[in-house]
C-alpha positions, 0 to 999 in steps of 0.5 A, a space after each residue: 488740509 493743514 488747517 484740519 490738522 491743526 484742529 485736532 491738535 488743539 483738541 487733544 491737547 485740551 484733552 490731555 490738559 483735562 486729563 491732567 487737571 482730573 489726576 490732580 484734583 483726584 491726589 490726595 491731601 498729604 499726611 500731616 505730622 504733628 506733635 501730641 501727648 496721651 493724657 494722663 493723670 498727674 498731681 496738681 503743684 501749686 509751686 514752692 511756698 515760703 512759710 514760717 514755724 510757729 507754735 500750735 499751741 500759744 496763750 496771751 497772758 493778761 492781768 485780770 484787773 487793772 492796773 500800773 505795771 511795774 515790773 515785766 522780768 521776761 522778755 521774747 524768746 526767754 524760756 519760762 516755767 510754769 508758775 514763774 511770775 512774768 509781769 507785776 502791777 502796783 498792788 497798793 490799791 489792792 492791798 488797802 482794799 483787803 484792809 478794808 475788806 478786814 474792818 468790815 469782817 470785824 464790824 460784822 462779827 462785833 454787830 453778830 455778837 451784839 446781836 446774839 446777846 440781845 436776842 438772848 436777853 430778849 428770850 429771857 424776858 420772854 419767859 417772864 412774859 416781860 415782852 411780847 413774842 413780836 419783840 422776840 421775833 424782831 430780835 431773832 431777825 436783828 441776828 439773822 441780819 447780823 449773820 447775813 452782813 458777817 457772810 457778805 464781809 468774809 465773801 468780800 475778804 476773799 474775793 479782795 485777797 484773791 485779786 490782791 493775787 492778780 497783781 501777779 501774773 503767772 505763767 500757766 504752763 512751761 514755754 517760750 515768751 514769743 511776745 510782749 505787749 506791754 511796757 513798765 510804767 504802764 497802765 494795764 486793762 483786764 484781759 490786755 495782752 501783756 505777755 504772749 508764751 508759747 508751748 515749743 514741743 509742738 511746732 507747725 509750719 504756716 503757709 499761704 497758698 492760693 485759693 484754687 490750689 488751696 480748695 484741692 489740699 485735704 486735711 492730713 495731707 503729708 507735706 516735706 517741709 525744708 529749711 530754706 537756709 539749708 534745704 537739706 534739712 527737712 522735716 515731715 508734716 500734716 496738714 491740721 488746718 486749712 482756712 476756710 476762707 481767701 484773704 481778701 487782699 491777696 487771694 489766698 488761704 492759710 494752710 497750718 502743717 503740724 510737723 512730726 518730730 522736727 530737728 532742732 534747727 526748726 526753731 520758732 520764726 525760721 523760714 521754711 519752704 514747701 513744695 504745694 501739691 494737689 492731693 486729687 490726681 488731674 489732667 493737665 495740658 500745655 498751653 499750646 494745646 489749647 485753641 481758643 475760638 468764638 469764646 470757646 476752649 477747644 483742644 484737637 483729638 487724634 483718632 489713631 485709628 482713623 489716623 485723623 483729627 477732631 475739634 473737642 471742647 473742654 474745661 479749664 483753669 489757668 495753671 502757674 506753669 504755663 498749661 492749664 488743668 483740664 477740668 472736662 471734656 476729654 478722658 485720661 488716656 486721650 491723645 491730644 495735639 500739642 502743636 500747630 492747632 491753628 492750622 489743623 482742619 476737622 478731619 485732616 489726615 495726621 501721622 503721630 510724628 513725636 512725643 511731647 510731654 504734658 
């Protein structure tokens, strides 16, 4: 009888234990609290970029003829007026060329006078039939040749005098000297830059921007530029030019921003800075929201109606601010988990515990 009671107790114990296991298996998984954010469009920023103030228009002044530089009375920073002499070369050879051309003109005029007189005498003799018509035509040809020689000599004289004027290098417009390319005593060739003159009335900020950021900028986009030494001094401007190709070494592209009535402190060569902001709104997520698995870039999307998460593959680009710009895969307004992405499972129940900023 005692053995039978023991067997009944054992059976009941096993049944109660099995019932307990079934209760534990049927217990729902705990809802996990997660940090998340709603994806909203923002402005892609390339950080603060440093550049310089440069003239929009500048010209390299050079001689049209070769010669030895004998004067250059201007220096970097000098203000010059239109028509002012900024350099001069030795005019000796050019003066000799003018004298030679004058002599050629005089000689040609004398030959034309002789040819004209001879033609007149031949014409008189032709009337008396002393010479033939062929002799008369020869005299006329001599006169025409002498006339052509005189015209050529006069053209050479005009050219020689013009080249003598090239011995003086004069400014074509008022401006500021920003560079010099030759010193007194140096032999300069035709076309060699001797002085660079800039027009200071139209200034622009020149910056170098990362290639990926530059591709999002647009001509005419507004910018605020400030002095590096005193950021409170600012000027507004718009993009005038974006280099079509990136520098092979730095992988940056040059951007020129035309300044609108900048203060006088924005002198040529002054260091300035400006925040670079894209003209196109972009979707951006913190790096903690990105999950890289099997070569794919993934994010956890939250379904607010079901309270579950699901993996979604996205296309992203690196961001200078330790984040990622989302190119494709999610839409504006999607809610994305921003922490603990490595410990979630597909379809897991979650609770939105706190809002995180992207």
